Backbone as CSV, one residue per row, in Angstrom:
resi,resn,N_x,N_y,N_z,CA_x,CA_y,CA_z,C_x,C_y,C_z
1,MET,-20.401,60.715,40.769,-19.709,60.913,42.052,-18.852,59.677,42.324
2,TYR,-17.543,59.846,42.320,-16.622,58.747,42.529,-16.226,58.647,44.006
3,PRO,-15.697,57.491,44.440,-15.181,57.395,45.805,-14.226,58.557,46.069
4,ASP,-14.453,59.309,47.149,-13.834,60.616,47.277,-12.797,60.747,48.381
5,THR,-12.353,59.656,48.979,-11.223,59.697,49.892,-10.303,58.538,49.552
6,ARG,-9.051,58.663,49.928,-8.097,57.604,49.586,-8.450,56.258,50.230
7,PRO,-8.876,56.202,51.488,-9.282,54.912,52.034,-10.427,54.270,51.243
8,ARG,-11.389,55.096,50.790,-12.481,54.556,49.996,-11.993,54.049,48.642
9,LEU,-11.047,54.771,48.057,-10.485,54.324,46.788,-9.766,52.992,46.939
10,VAL,-8.972,52.881,47.994,-8.246,51.628,48.241,-9.237,50.485,48.489
11,ALA,-10.266,50.758,49.297,-11.266,49.730,49.588,-12.003,49.319,48.322
12,ALA,-12.359,50.301,47.478,-13.083,49.992,46.245,-12.226,49.145,45.314
13,ARG,-10.979,49.531,45.102,-10.105,48.768,44.207,-9.873,47.360,44.742
14,ALA,-9.578,47.262,46.047,-9.328,45.942,46.635,-10.555,45.045,46.528
15,ALA,-11.736,45.608,46.788,-12.958,44.808,46.749,-13.283,44.348,45.331
16,LEU,-13.098,45.213,44.345,-13.381,44.860,42.960,-12.438,43.768,42.448
17,ILE,-11.281,43.640,43.067,-10.341,42.582,42.680,-10.541,41.326,43.524
18,LEU,-10.643,41.505,44.846,-10.733,40.342,45.736,-12.054,39.598,45.604
19,GLY,-13.155,40.333,45.360,-14.457,39.670,45.259,-14.473,38.566,44.217
20,PRO,-14.157,38.853,42.945,-14.137,37.788,41.936,-13.073,36.726,42.188
21,VAL,-11.918,37.127,42.752,-10.859,36.148,43.018,-11.327,35.112,44.036
22,LEU,-11.924,35.576,45.124,-12.416,34.644,46.147,-13.586,33.813,45.623
23,ALA,-14.479,34.444,44.863,-15.596,33.699,44.287,-15.089,32.639,43.314
24,GLY,-14.056,32.988,42.547,-13.475,32.018,41.622,-12.817,30.856,42.353
25,ALA,-12.094,31.159,43.433,-11.466,30.095,44.219,-12.518,29.155,44.789
26,SER,-13.632,29.726,45.252,-14.714,28.897,45.790,-15.294,27.988,44.719
27,ALA,-15.525,28.537,43.518,-16.121,27.740,42.440,-15.171,26.634,41.982
28,ILE,-13.888,26.940,41.881,-12.919,25.956,41.396,-12.731,24.817,42.390
29,LEU,-12.730,25.135,43.675,-12.436,24.129,44.701,-13.680,23.413,45.225
30,GLN,-14.858,23.858,44.825,-16.086,23.251,45.339,-16.240,21.814,44.838
31,PRO,-16.520,20.866,45.724,-16.742,19.488,45.271,-18.071,19.356,44.538
32,ASP,-18.243,18.242,43.860,-19.490,17.975,43.151,-20.571,17.646,44.178
33,LEU,-21.578,18.497,44.282,-22.614,18.334,45.299,-23.911,17.793,44.705
34,ALA,-23.795,17.020,43.637,-24.984,16.379,43.064,-25.443,15.251,43.982
35,GLY,-26.715,14.908,43.862,-27.265,13.824,44.666,-28.013,14.327,45.886
36,ASP,-28.392,13.389,46.766,-29.148,13.763,47.958,-28.188,14.283,49.030
37,THR,-28.737,14.604,50.196,-27.916,15.217,51.232,-26.840,14.262,51.770
38,THR,-27.129,12.964,51.770,-26.100,12.005,52.192,-24.916,12.048,51.242
39,ASP,-25.211,12.079,49.949,-24.145,12.166,48.950,-23.393,13.490,49.072
40,GLN,-24.106,14.555,49.356,-23.467,15.856,49.473,-22.502,15.901,50.656
41,LEU,-22.933,15.358,51.784,-22.051,15.329,52.952,-20.839,14.448,52.694
42,ALA,-21.050,13.328,52.001,-19.925,12.448,51.670,-18.947,13.144,50.732
43,ALA,-19.469,13.922,49.773,-18.600,14.652,48.847,-17.797,15.717,49.585
44,ILE,-18.445,16.393,50.532,-17.742,17.406,51.320,-16.643,16.758,52.162
45,ALA,-16.970,15.615,52.783,-15.986,14.929,53.622,-14.829,14.389,52.799
46,GLY,-15.104,13.989,51.554,-14.066,13.396,50.724,-13.221,14.382,49.952
47,SER,-13.500,15.665,50.092,-12.741,16.670,49.351,-11.929,17.523,50.315
48,PRO,-10.608,17.473,50.229,-9.790,18.306,51.121,-9.928,19.798,50.818
49,GLN,-10.428,20.138,49.625,-10.594,21.544,49.268,-11.956,22.109,49.648
50,ALA,-12.857,21.242,50.150,-14.219,21.691,50.431,-14.246,22.810,51.467
51,ALA,-13.423,22.688,52.495,-13.402,23.720,53.542,-12.904,25.049,52.982
52,VAL,-11.870,25.001,52.141,-11.341,26.227,51.539,-12.400,26.876,50.662
53,SER,-13.121,26.040,49.897,-14.180,26.554,49.027,-15.267,27.238,49.840
54,ALA,-15.704,26.601,50.914,-16.773,27.162,51.732,-16.337,28.463,52.397
55,VAL,-15.111,28.499,52.915,-14.618,29.711,53.569,-14.452,30.833,52.549
56,ALA,-13.925,30.498,51.367,-13.745,31.514,50.330,-15.092,32.102,49.908
57,TYR,-16.113,31.255,49.809,-17.458,31.736,49.448,-17.979,32.712,50.497
58,LEU,-17.832,32.332,51.766,-18.327,33.186,52.846,-17.560,34.506,52.898
59,VAL,-16.236,34.432,52.852,-15.412,35.638,52.965,-15.611,36.547,51.752
60,SER,-15.899,35.969,50.582,-16.053,36.773,49.366,-17.213,37.752,49.450
61,GLN,-18.175,37.483,50.322,-19.354,38.348,50.381,-19.009,39.754,50.882
62,LEU,-17.991,39.877,51.721,-17.607,41.210,52.207,-17.026,42.071,51.080
63,PRO,-15.996,41.596,50.343,-15.517,42.429,49.237,-16.556,42.623,48.138
64,LEU,-17.419,41.630,47.909,-18.462,41.803,46.899,-19.438,42.896,47.319
65,LEU,-19.755,42.947,48.616,-20.642,44.000,49.099,-20.002,45.375,48.885
66,VAL,-18.714,45.500,49.237,-18.019,46.771,49.048,-17.933,47.110,47.561
67,ALA,-17.718,46.096,46.718,-17.649,46.327,45.277,-18.977,46.847,44.742
68,ILE,-20.079,46.298,45.223,-21.397,46.765,44.795,-21.621,48.215,45.210
69,LEU,-21.217,48.543,46.438,-21.316,49.934,46.889,-20.469,50.852,46.008
70,ALA,-19.279,50.382,45.631,-18.395,51.196,44.794,-18.998,51.412,43.410
71,ILE,-19.567,50.358,42.829,-20.183,50.497,41.504,-21.383,51.438,41.584
72,GLY,-22.177,51.269,42.631,-23.309,52.169,42.810,-22.874,53.615,42.910
73,ARG,-21.745,53.839,43.570,-21.226,55.210,43.690,-20.733,55.731,42.350
74,LEU,-20.142,54.862,41.539,-19.626,55.276,40.243,-20.727,55.786,39.317
75,VAL,-21.917,55.152,39.397,-22.998,55.507,38.468,-24.052,56.404,39.110
76,GLN,-23.832,56.805,40.356,-24.864,57.537,41.103,-25.250,58.852,40.437
77,GLU,-24.262,59.569,39.940,-24.542,60.892,39.388,-25.349,60.810,38.102
78,ARG,-25.039,59.857,37.231,-25.682,59.780,35.922,-26.895,58.861,35.903
79,ALA,-26.985,57.946,36.856,-28.131,57.024,36.899,-28.540,56.822,38.351
80,PRO,-29.086,57.848,38.998,-29.334,57.778,40.445,-30.336,56.690,40.849
81,ARG,-31.410,56.515,40.085,-32.409,55.511,40.468,-31.862,54.103,40.308
82,LEU,-31.229,53.846,39.187,-30.638,52.530,38.981,-29.552,52.258,40.018
83,SER,-28.794,53.293,40.365,-27.757,53.144,41.383,-28.364,52.770,42.736
84,SER,-29.417,53.478,43.137,-30.029,53.241,44.446,-30.629,51.845,44.528
85,TRP,-31.437,51.486,43.536,-32.087,50.182,43.568,-31.076,49.046,43.375
86,GLY,-30.148,49.229,42.456,-29.148,48.188,42.236,-28.287,47.954,43.452
87,THR,-27.868,49.040,44.111,-27.050,48.903,45.311,-27.831,48.236,46.440
88,ALA,-29.060,48.693,46.667,-29.870,48.119,47.751,-30.108,46.629,47.546
89,LEU,-30.471,46.234,46.326,-30.731,44.819,46.051,-29.443,44.001,46.114
90,GLY,-28.349,44.579,45.626,-27.077,43.867,45.691,-26.604,43.640,47.112
91,VAL,-26.771,44.638,47.967,-26.403,44.485,49.384,-27.274,43.419,50.046
92,ALA,-28.576,43.433,49.736,-29.464,42.392,50.275,-29.020,41.011,49.799
93,GLY,-28.574,40.923,48.539,-28.085,39.650,48.021,-26.860,39.162,48.769
94,CYS,-25.922,40.060,49.047,-24.735,39.667,49.817,-25.111,39.210,51.221
95,PHE,-26.092,39.874,51.822,-26.548,39.472,53.150,-27.121,38.052,53.119
96,GLY,-27.987,37.782,52.139,-28.555,36.447,52.031,-27.498,35.385,51.800
97,HIS,-26.523,35.674,50.941,-25.452,34.715,50.679,-24.573,34.515,51.912
98,THR,-24.420,35.552,52.731,-23.621,35.413,53.948,-24.284,34.448,54.925
99,VAL,-25.611,34.568,55.064,-26.340,33.633,55.927,-26.179,32.210,55.403
100,PHE,-26.328,32.039,54.088,-26.184,30.714,53.491,-24.746,30.209,53.650
101,GLY,-23.776,31.112,53.551,-22.387,30.718,53.753,-22.128,30.255,55.177
102,GLY,-22.829,30.873,56.144,-22.711,30.412,57.525,-23.213,28.989,57.692
103,LEU,-24.288,28.645,56.986,-24.779,27.270,57.018,-23.734,26.305,56.462
104,SER,-23.001,26.754,55.457,-21.968,25.895,54.875,-20.907,25.528,55.898
105,MET,-20.614,26.451,56.823,-19.653,26.136,57.880,-20.173,24.992,58.756
106,ALA,-21.482,25.015,59.018,-22.074,23.934,59.805,-22.038,22.616,59.035
107,TYR,-22.263,22.679,57.719,-22.230,21.454,56.911,-20.845,20.808,56.940
108,LEU,-19.811,21.610,57.023,-18.457,21.057,57.115,-18.299,20.203,58.369
109,GLN,-18.828,20.687,59.479,-18.751,19.916,60.724,-19.610,18.667,60.665
110,MET,-20.776,18.766,60.048,-21.633,17.585,59.883,-20.918,16.508,59.065
111,ALA,-20.290,16.932,57.961,-19.636,15.971,57.071,-18.470,15.274,57.756
112,ALA,-17.819,15.961,58.685,-16.653,15.384,59.344,-17.013,14.258,60.304
113,ASP,-18.269,14.206,60.744,-18.703,13.167,61.689,-19.318,12.008,60.903
114,ALA,-18.458,11.118,60.412,-18.924,10.015,59.566,-19.867,9.076,60.313
115,GLN,-19.686,8.932,61.618,-20.489,8.000,62.398,-21.965,8.397,62.416
116,HIS,-22.226,9.685,62.399,-23.600,10.161,62.476,-24.036,10.876,61.198
117,ARG,-23.411,10.529,60.086,-23.674,11.249,58.841,-25.120,11.095,58.382
118,ASP,-25.708,9.932,58.596,-27.109,9.743,58.190,-28.044,10.675,58.977
119,VAL,-27.742,10.840,60.255,-28.551,11.742,61.074,-28.400,13.175,60.583
120,TYR,-27.164,13.558,60.309,-26.922,14.913,59.818,-27.532,15.134,58.437
121,ALA,-27.554,14.079,57.621,-28.172,14.198,56.301,-29.658,14.508,56.438
122,GLY,-30.300,13.864,57.424,-31.706,14.176,57.669,-31.899,15.595,58.158
123,LEU,-30.995,16.035,59.033,-31.062,17.413,59.519,-30.841,18.400,58.371
124,MET,-29.895,18.092,57.502,-29.603,18.946,56.363,-30.809,19.038,55.427
125,SER,-31.484,17.917,55.225,-32.699,17.918,54.395,-33.779,18.787,55.021
126,GLY,-33.897,18.702,56.347,-34.883,19.532,57.031,-34.567,21.012,56.900
127,ILE,-33.285,21.364,56.996,-32.880,22.759,56.847,-33.222,23.265,55.453
128,GLN,-32.979,22.426,54.447,-33.217,22.840,53.067,-34.700,22.968,52.736
129,ARG,-35.561,22.443,53.603,-37.010,22.595,53.400,-37.611,23.621,54.361
130,SER,-36.762,24.264,55.161,-37.247,25.170,56.197,-37.241,26.621,55.710
131,PRO,-37.870,27.523,56.487,-37.855,28.953,56.124,-36.462,29.566,56.089
132,VAL,-35.465,28.855,56.638,-34.096,29.366,56.577,-33.667,29.601,55.133
133,MET,-34.197,28.785,54.218,-33.803,28.897,52.823,-34.331,30.171,52.175
134,LEU,-35.196,30.906,52.875,-35.608,32.210,52.362,-34.402,33.143,52.234
135,PHE,-33.431,32.974,53.133,-32.220,33.782,53.029,-31.454,33.453,51.752
136,SER,-31.471,32.168,51.372,-30.839,31.785,50.117,-31.552,32.434,48.941
137,ALA,-32.888,32.483,49.011,-33.664,33.124,47.945,-33.365,34.614,47.873
138,VAL,-33.237,35.253,49.048,-32.877,36.674,49.073,-31.506,36.875,48.442
139,GLY,-30.573,35.983,48.757,-29.245,36.082,48.171,-29.267,35.961,46.660
140,LEU,-30.032,34.992,46.173,-30.109,34.769,44.729,-30.793,35.926,44.023
141,LEU,-32.004,36.257,44.469,-32.787,37.299,43.795,-32.136,38.673,43.939
142,GLY,-31.614,38.959,45.138,-30.967,40.249,45.341,-29.737,40.421,44.478
143,SER,-28.924,39.376,44.394,-27.709,39.462,43.587,-28.026,39.609,42.110
144,VAL,-28.971,38.804,41.624,-29.327,38.853,40.203,-29.909,40.217,39.845
145,ALA,-30.912,40.649,40.613,-31.561,41.928,40.307,-30.609,43.099,40.500
146,GLY,-29.814,43.068,41.580,-28.898,44.164,41.843,-27.843,44.313,40.763
147,LEU,-27.200,43.208,40.386,-26.175,43.282,39.348,-26.778,43.624,37.988
148,LEU,-27.986,43.134,37.740,-28.654,43.468,36.481,-28.861,44.980,36.369
149,LEU,-29.380,45.587,37.427,-29.628,47.031,37.409,-28.330,47.831,37.343
150,LEU,-27.315,47.390,38.075,-26.038,48.098,38.028,-25.383,47.961,36.660
151,GLY,-25.554,46.788,36.033,-25.038,46.616,34.680,-25.729,47.546,33.699
152,ILE,-27.048,47.698,33.848,-27.789,48.638,33.003,-27.306,50.065,33.245
153,ALA,-27.084,50.392,34.524,-26.615,51.740,34.861,-25.245,52.017,34.253
154,LEU,-24.350,51.049,34.319,-23.025,51.224,33.729,-23.121,51.435,32.224
155,PHE,-23.983,50.660,31.577,-24.127,50.745,30.122,-24.758,52.067,29.708
156,ARG,-25.835,52.437,30.394,-26.548,53.665,30.013,-25.755,54.925,30.326
157,SER,-24.989,54.900,31.403,-24.215,56.083,31.780,-22.853,56.134,31.100
158,ARG,-22.526,55.077,30.324,-21.227,54.986,29.658,-20.085,55.123,30.666
159,THR,-20.263,54.491,31.807,-19.221,54.479,32.827,-18.295,53.298,32.580
160,GLY,-17.028,53.570,32.317,-16.090,52.502,32.024,-16.218,52.019,30.598
161,PRO,-15.492,50.953,30.249,-15.593,50.384,28.905,-17.031,49.966,28.587
162,ILE,-17.422,50.088,27.326,-18.802,49.841,26.928,-19.219,48.389,27.159
163,TRP,-18.231,47.476,27.209,-18.552,46.056,27.327,-18.768,45.613,28.777
164,VAL,-18.496,46.473,29.746,-18.566,46.047,31.145,-19.996,45.666,31.537
165,GLY,-20.970,46.515,31.208,-22.364,46.184,31.523,-22.807,44.870,30.899
166,PRO,-22.626,44.684,29.568,-22.976,43.403,28.956,-22.228,42.211,29.552
167,ALA,-20.977,42.412,29.998,-20.237,41.312,30.625,-20.902,40.883,31.927
168,ILE,-21.427,41.853,32.684,-22.138,41.519,33.921,-23.431,40.779,33.598
169,TRP,-24.141,41.206,32.542,-25.363,40.487,32.139,-25.023,39.061,31.721
170,ALA,-23.928,38.909,30.956,-23.521,37.573,30.520,-23.162,36.703,31.723
171,PHE,-22.513,37.306,32.721,-22.208,36.559,33.949,-23.474,36.000,34.579
172,LEU,-24.514,36.815,34.668,-25.768,36.370,35.271,-26.381,35.209,34.491
173,VAL,-26.358,35.312,33.167,-26.942,34.253,32.337,-26.159,32.960,32.494
174,VAL,-24.836,33.051,32.407,-24.000,31.847,32.479,-24.057,31.222,33.868
175,GLU,-24.013,32.056,34.908,-23.979,31.541,36.281,-25.296,30.909,36.692
176,PHE,-26.410,31.563,36.389,-27.681,31.109,36.940,-28.531,30.316,35.954
177,ILE,-28.150,30.291,34.690,-28.840,29.441,33.716,-27.893,28.362,33.203
178,GLY,-26.689,28.780,32.813,-25.719,27.807,32.323,-25.276,26.826,33.391
179,GLY,-25.345,27.242,34.662,-24.939,26.351,35.745,-25.773,25.097,35.835
180,SER,-27.018,25.167,35.382,-27.876,23.982,35.392,-27.570,23.046,34.229
181,LEU,-26.785,23.516,33.272,-26.452,22.712,32.095,-25.070,22.090,32.197
182,SER,-24.152,22.795,32.827,-22.784,22.291,32.936,-22.130,22.875,34.182
183,ARG,-21.400,22.042,34.903,-20.700,22.529,36.092,-19.548,23.451,35.725
184,TYR,-19.096,23.383,34.469,-18.009,24.254,34.025,-18.492,25.673,33.743
185,ALA,-19.811,25.873,33.724,-20.338,27.218,33.498,-19.894,28.171,34.603
186,SER,-19.711,27.655,35.803,-19.273,28.505,36.917,-17.907,29.108,36.649
187,TYR,-17.034,28.353,35.982,-15.702,28.869,35.684,-15.786,30.033,34.700
188,LEU,-16.614,29.869,33.657,-16.778,30.937,32.680,-17.431,32.158,33.315
189,SER,-18.406,31.926,34.186,-19.106,33.055,34.798,-18.150,33.861,35.672
190,VAL,-17.259,33.185,36.379,-16.294,33.900,37.228,-15.343,34.725,36.374
191,LEU,-14.947,34.194,35.230,-14.079,34.958,34.333,-14.776,36.217,33.826
192,LEU,-16.066,36.104,33.505,-16.823,37.273,33.047,-16.925,38.328,34.152
193,LEU,-17.238,37.864,35.373,-17.344,38.802,36.492,-16.000,39.448,36.787
194,ALA,-14.940,38.646,36.749,-13.610,39.186,37.022,-13.222,40.222,35.979
195,ALA,-13.499,39.947,34.704,-13.156,40.906,33.652,-13.862,42.241,33.878
196,ALA,-15.164,42.180,34.210,-15.930,43.410,34.434,-15.432,44.158,35.663
197,PHE,-15.243,43.450,36.771,-14.835,44.104,38.010,-13.398,44.626,37.926
198,PHE,-12.512,43.880,37.264,-11.125,44.339,37.126,-11.074,45.618,36.289
199,ALA,-11.915,45.669,35.245,-11.966,46.884,34.426,-12.438,48.072,35.255
200,LEU,-13.422,47.848,36.110,-13.917,48.923,36.967,-12.881,49.307,38.018
201,ALA,-12.116,48.343,38.501,-11.036,48.658,39.443,-10.008,49.564,38.778
202,GLY,-9.703,49.273,37.508,-8.797,50.139,36.767,-9.368,51.518,36.546
203,LEU,-10.683,51.587,36.363,-11.339,52.885,36.194,-11.240,53.707,37.468
204,VAL,-11.498,53.086,38.603,-11.382,53.794,39.883,-9.963,54.287,40.088
205,ASP,-8.983,53.457,39.735,-7.585,53.851,39.873,-7.271,55.033,38.956
206,HIS,-7.804,54.997,37.736,-7.575,56.090,36.787,-8.191,57.387,37.293
207,VAL,-9.400,57.278,37.820,-10.076,58.461,38.337,-9.324,59.036,39.523
208,SER,-8.770,58.159,40.370,-8.070,58.646,41.558,-6.844,59.467,41.185
209,HIS,-6.253,59.146,40.028,-5.066,59.881,39.620,-5.407,61.181,38.899
210,ARG,-6.565,61.242,38.270,-6.862,62.426,37.473,-7.743,63.430,38.189
211,ASP,-8.342,63.048,39.334,-9.279,63.937,40.012,-8.573,64.655,41.153
212,PRO,-8.189,65.908,40.994,-7.443,66.605,42.042,-8.257,66.882,43.276
213,VAL,-9.608,66.796,43.170,-10.451,67.081,44.330,-10.204,66.062,45.433
214,ILE,-9.834,64.847,45.023,-9.634,63.792,45.996,-8.539,64.175,46.987
215,ASP,-7.492,64.843,46.472,-6.381,65.189,47.349,-6.765,66.232,48.391
216,ARG,-7.877,66.943,48.162,-8.254,68.001,49.098,-9.303,67.541,50.110
217,VAL,-9.720,66.273,50.006,-10.731,65.782,50.924,-10.047,65.194,52.139
218,PRO,-10.403,65.586,53.367,-9.763,65.043,54.559,-9.982,63.531,54.671
219,VAL,-8.987,62.834,55.105,-9.114,61.378,55.274,-9.558,61.079,56.698
């Protein structure tokens, strides 16, 4: 069952393209956040691109959520269970990342106040040890599990090019394992995600042109 109205098709294509683009912009512009919270705030304050990176990360969650819904819809007919669980977990992951992205907006304001940066560093450390970070865990686990299941669904249902599912799996490995080995792993992971999502965007576009039923559905 493919997206069945023109607004849904436009939203699906736009989300599958904008999600990786915004995520890539966030990864490229993100400052080096190694070290303790004082160092992290100093890095944020010293990088003119830090605000753009944080905003791009937060805004990317909306198109990524729509993209996950679109992928779930693409595989729903041939892999209904994987579609349901993958979509639900992926949406939960976007929700968790959105909460964490909201915290990033607060960190930008903390970093800008150099006079009280030590105080804010202590507050930031407290936040990172608080139950608030459960939302970060939901974002991480939901995104990993959701994309993993959707990648399996794409592969098993032969939806789109055969390499799309494995590309999503490779993205997960590079992003969440390779990221601990090299900061450049984020760049490769974004390229893998973009390749998979762009291919699916092309698939949705192809389906929209060949499926005459779409033209008969009221908008």
